[in-house]
Kinemage of the C-alpha trace (Angstrom):
@kinemage 1
@onewidth
@group {chain A} dominant
@subgroup {mainchain}
@vectorlist {calphas} color= white
{ca val a 1} P 26.919 -1.132 -0.228
{ca gln a 2} L 25.017 2.125 -0.314
{ca asn a 3} L 22.043 2.648 1.965
{ca glu a 4} L 18.661 2.669 0.278
{ca thr a 5} L 15.481 4.577 0.956
{ca val a 6} L 12.617 2.101 1.288
{ca ala a 7} L 8.978 3.222 1.322
{ca ile a 8} L 6.468 0.772 2.786
{ca val a 9} L 2.852 1.253 1.701
{ca pro a 10} L 0.586 -1.182 3.559
{ca gly a 11} L -3.163 -1.594 3.268
{ca ala a 12} L -6.038 -3.950 2.590
{ca phe a 13} L -6.348 -2.513 -0.943
{ca lys a 14} L -9.712 -4.153 -1.558
{ca pro a 15} L -9.433 -3.151 -4.372
{ca pro a 16} L -6.461 -0.929 -5.176
{ca his a 17} L -7.373 2.186 -7.169
{ca met a 18} L -5.706 5.182 -8.849
{ca gly a 19} L -5.511 7.035 -5.513
{ca his a 20} L -3.339 4.199 -4.142
{ca val a 21} L -1.333 4.044 -7.374
{ca asp a 22} L -0.663 7.785 -7.263
{ca met a 23} L 0.615 7.454 -3.675
{ca val a 24} L 2.966 4.620 -4.686
{ca gln a 25} L 4.214 6.653 -7.674
{ca gln a 26} L 4.898 9.639 -5.412
{ca tyr a 27} L 6.975 7.420 -3.108
{ca ala a 28} L 8.730 5.797 -6.089
{ca ser a 29} L 9.973 9.261 -7.083
{ca gln a 30} L 11.567 9.659 -3.609
{ca ala a 31} L 12.685 6.109 -2.758
{ca asp a 32} L 14.907 3.365 -4.168
{ca arg a 33} L 12.279 0.721 -3.359
{ca val a 34} L 8.547 0.855 -2.680
{ca ile a 35} L 7.099 -2.174 -0.931
{ca val a 36} L 3.323 -2.506 -1.279
{ca leu a 37} L 2.052 -4.802 1.485
{ca ile a 38} L -1.430 -6.249 1.079
{ca ser a 39} L -2.859 -7.228 4.458
{ca ala a 40} L -5.326 -10.062 4.971
{ca pro a 41} L -8.283 -8.723 6.978
{ca thr a 42} L -9.797 -11.593 8.949
{ca lys a 43} L -13.208 -10.136 9.678
{ca asn a 44} L -15.467 -8.011 7.517
{ca ala a 45} L -14.225 -9.378 4.204
{ca arg a 46} L -14.463 -6.715 1.518
{ca lys a 47} L -17.251 -7.793 -0.827
{ca leu a 48} L -18.683 -6.542 -4.078
{ca pro a 49} L -22.440 -5.835 -4.246
{ca asn a 50} L -22.924 -9.332 -5.770
{ca gly a 51} L -21.407 -10.872 -2.609
{ca lys a 52} L -18.133 -11.891 -4.230
{ca glu a 53} L -15.159 -11.307 -1.926
{ca ile a 54} L -12.139 -9.303 -3.064
{ca thr a 55} L -9.186 -11.411 -1.899
{ca ala a 56} L -5.554 -10.467 -1.285
{ca asp a 57} L -4.731 -12.434 -4.441
{ca his a 58} L -7.167 -10.268 -6.467
{ca ser a 59} L -5.549 -7.159 -4.969
{ca arg a 60} L -2.058 -8.412 -5.870
{ca gln a 61} L -3.134 -9.095 -9.464
{ca ile a 62} L -4.639 -5.598 -9.762
{ca trp a 63} L -1.513 -4.015 -8.245
{ca asn a 64} L 0.642 -5.874 -10.758
{ca leu a 65} L -1.536 -4.491 -13.586
{ca phe a 66} L -1.092 -0.967 -12.227
{ca val a 67} L 2.616 -0.996 -11.292
{ca gly a 68} L 4.094 -4.191 -12.732
{ca ser a 69} L 6.305 -2.257 -15.142
{ca asn a 70} L 7.913 -0.101 -12.418
{ca pro a 71} L 11.145 -1.818 -11.298
{ca lys a 72} L 11.125 0.135 -8.008
{ca val a 73} L 7.761 -1.257 -6.876
{ca glu a 74} L 7.393 -4.665 -5.204
{ca val a 75} L 4.003 -6.122 -4.252
{ca tyr a 76} L 3.618 -8.713 -1.480
{ca glu a 77} L 0.788 -10.320 0.448
{ca ser a 78} L 1.156 -10.320 4.219
{ca ser a 79} L -0.419 -12.880 6.524
{ca his a 80} L -1.174 -10.040 8.968
{ca ala a 81} L -4.709 -8.728 9.352
{ca ser a 82} L -3.280 -5.324 10.305
{ca pro a 83} L -1.481 -3.336 7.588
{ca ile a 84} L 0.410 -1.455 10.336
{ca asn a 85} L 1.694 -4.661 11.967
{ca ala a 86} L 2.706 -6.017 8.556
{ca ala a 87} L 4.816 -2.890 7.945
{ca tyr a 88} L 6.411 -3.068 11.394
{ca glu a 89} L 7.234 -6.744 10.893
{ca ile a 90} L 9.316 -6.099 7.747
{ca ser a 91} L 10.946 -2.947 9.201
{ca gly a 92} L 11.438 -4.188 12.758
{ca gln a 93} L 14.540 -5.277 14.611
{ca ala a 94} L 17.427 -6.855 12.715
{ca gly a 95} L 17.304 -10.631 12.773
{ca lys a 96} L 13.535 -10.811 12.847
{ca arg a 97} L 12.965 -8.707 9.730
{ca glu a 98} L 15.348 -10.894 7.688
{ca lys a 99} L 13.367 -14.024 8.661
{ca val a 100} L 10.078 -12.344 7.742
{ca ala a 101} L 11.519 -11.117 4.419
{ca glu a 102} L 12.782 -14.600 3.573
{ca lys a 103} L 9.379 -16.108 4.376
{ca met a 104} L 7.693 -13.532 2.109
{ca gly a 105} L 10.259 -13.969 -0.677
{ca met a 106} L 11.515 -10.388 -0.509
{ca glu a 107} L 14.896 -8.739 -0.167
{ca pro a 108} L 15.162 -7.616 3.488
{ca ile a 109} L 15.500 -4.000 4.526
{ca lys a 110} L 19.180 -3.624 5.446
{ca ala a 111} L 20.891 -1.968 8.404
{ca gly a 112} L 21.426 1.717 7.649
{ca asp a 113} L 18.503 1.950 5.225
{ca ile a 114} L 16.088 4.868 5.449
{ca val a 115} L 12.430 3.915 5.963
{ca ile a 116} L 9.328 5.824 4.866
{ca leu a 117} L 6.002 4.553 6.210
{ca gly a 118} L 3.361 5.318 3.607
{ca ala a 119} L 0.433 7.585 4.390
{ca ser a 120} L -1.515 10.391 2.830
{ca asn a 121} L -1.987 13.688 4.589
{ca lys a 122} L -5.783 13.244 4.220
{ca gly a 123} L -7.865 13.050 7.376
{ca gly a 124} L -4.981 12.416 9.744
{ca asp a 125} L -3.958 9.201 7.924
{ca ala a 126} L -0.305 9.652 8.979
{ca lys a 127} L -1.350 9.543 12.658
{ca arg a 128} L -1.679 5.763 12.334
{ca trp a 129} L 2.127 5.737 12.564
{ca thr a 130} L 2.241 7.510 15.946
{ca gly a 131} L 4.962 5.805 17.992
{ca ala a 132} L 6.485 4.136 14.898
{ca asp a 133} L 10.009 4.842 16.151
{ca lys a 134} L 9.407 2.211 18.876
{ca tyr a 135} L 8.711 -0.486 16.257
{ca val a 136} L 11.084 0.302 13.398
{ca gly a 137} L 14.510 -1.311 13.789
{ca ser a 138} L 17.003 0.760 15.766
{ca asp a 139} L 19.552 0.183 12.965
{ca leu a 140} L 17.261 1.948 10.457
{ca thr a 141} L 16.530 5.651 9.957
{ca leu a 142} L 12.816 6.454 10.053
{ca ile a 143} L 11.608 9.571 8.270
{ca ser a 144} L 8.803 11.135 10.309
{ca pro a 145} L 5.499 9.891 8.819
{ca met a 146} L 4.013 13.364 9.345
{ca glu a 147} L 6.771 14.769 7.076
{ca ser a 148} L 6.720 11.981 4.471
{ca ala a 149} L 2.919 11.777 4.058
{ca val a 150} L 1.892 12.528 0.474
{ca glu a 151} L -0.920 14.638 -0.973
{ca pro a 152} L -3.789 12.352 -2.018
{ca leu a 153} L -5.015 12.293 -5.596
{ca ile a 154} L -8.549 13.698 -5.939
{ca arg a 155} L -11.140 12.325 -8.366
{ca pro a 156} L -12.226 14.593 -11.250
{ca ser a 157} L -15.510 15.051 -9.324
{ca gly a 158} L -13.502 16.701 -6.523
{ca glu a 159} L -14.110 13.828 -4.107
{ca pro a 160} L -11.351 11.678 -2.612
{ca phe a 161} L -10.832 8.112 -3.824
{ca ser a 162} L -12.354 5.356 -1.691
{ca ala a 163} L -12.182 1.572 -2.079
{ca thr a 164} L -15.703 1.424 -0.604
{ca asp a 165} L -16.999 3.696 -3.408
{ca met a 166} L -15.152 1.608 -5.984
{ca arg a 167} L -16.707 -1.629 -4.684
{ca lys a 168} L -20.182 -0.035 -5.012
{ca leu a 169} L -19.442 1.052 -8.596
{ca leu a 170} L -18.274 -2.477 -9.465
{ca gly a 171} L -21.807 -3.637 -8.668
{ca asp a 172} L -22.853 -2.423 -12.120
{ca ile a 173} L -19.775 -2.021 -14.273
{ca ser a 174} L -21.567 -1.033 -17.486
{ca ala a 175} L -23.647 1.685 -15.784
{ca asn a 176} L -20.628 3.006 -13.877
{ca lys a 177} L -17.910 2.624 -16.518
{ca glu a 178} L -17.183 6.353 -16.717
{ca gln a 179} L -16.617 6.690 -12.956
{ca leu a 180} L -14.693 3.392 -12.808
{ca ile a 181} L -12.192 4.787 -15.316
{ca asp a 182} L -11.362 7.433 -12.657
{ca phe a 183} L -10.580 4.578 -10.242
{ca ala a 184} L -8.842 2.134 -12.572
{ca gly a 185} L -7.615 4.173 -15.528
{ca asp a 186} L -7.435 2.343 -18.847
{ca asn a 187} L -7.749 -1.027 -17.092
{ca val a 188} L -11.580 -0.915 -17.211
{ca asp a 189} L -12.922 -3.317 -19.851
């Protein structure tokens, strides 16, 4: 069995947007598998201006709209509040990661596989993986997150994408339709 390159892209993704999608597509061009892990923040639920909460289930549904046709991309919900801990749990020591994968209904990362921990090179994002080699299984090869970080997609306005900005725009979809298309592509109705 040949070793695979597995990219893990964890986050709250409340909601996912084209900046996230672009990152996943960049990793899909480099990896055999891309695992999108949606964390479950316990405090400070991400809410729309109308007070409605964006849940992990909503995020999963949106991800499946965006990337459902790409056979390399897998989307899972994690019970972890921390996206970082969720990623370490599925890429940790052998034995434990297989149990976690089974519980989540995913194919485990196998001994000898190469792991990429997803990050953009915007604002020191990759620094969240400092010390990752201590947490990733010793039977896996970790590509340095500083080397594997990808260039973030920029909005046509020149600003970076932000889930916070997208939540604000969703407060008045009809007034913000043009800008929302930047965030969600053709999925804005």
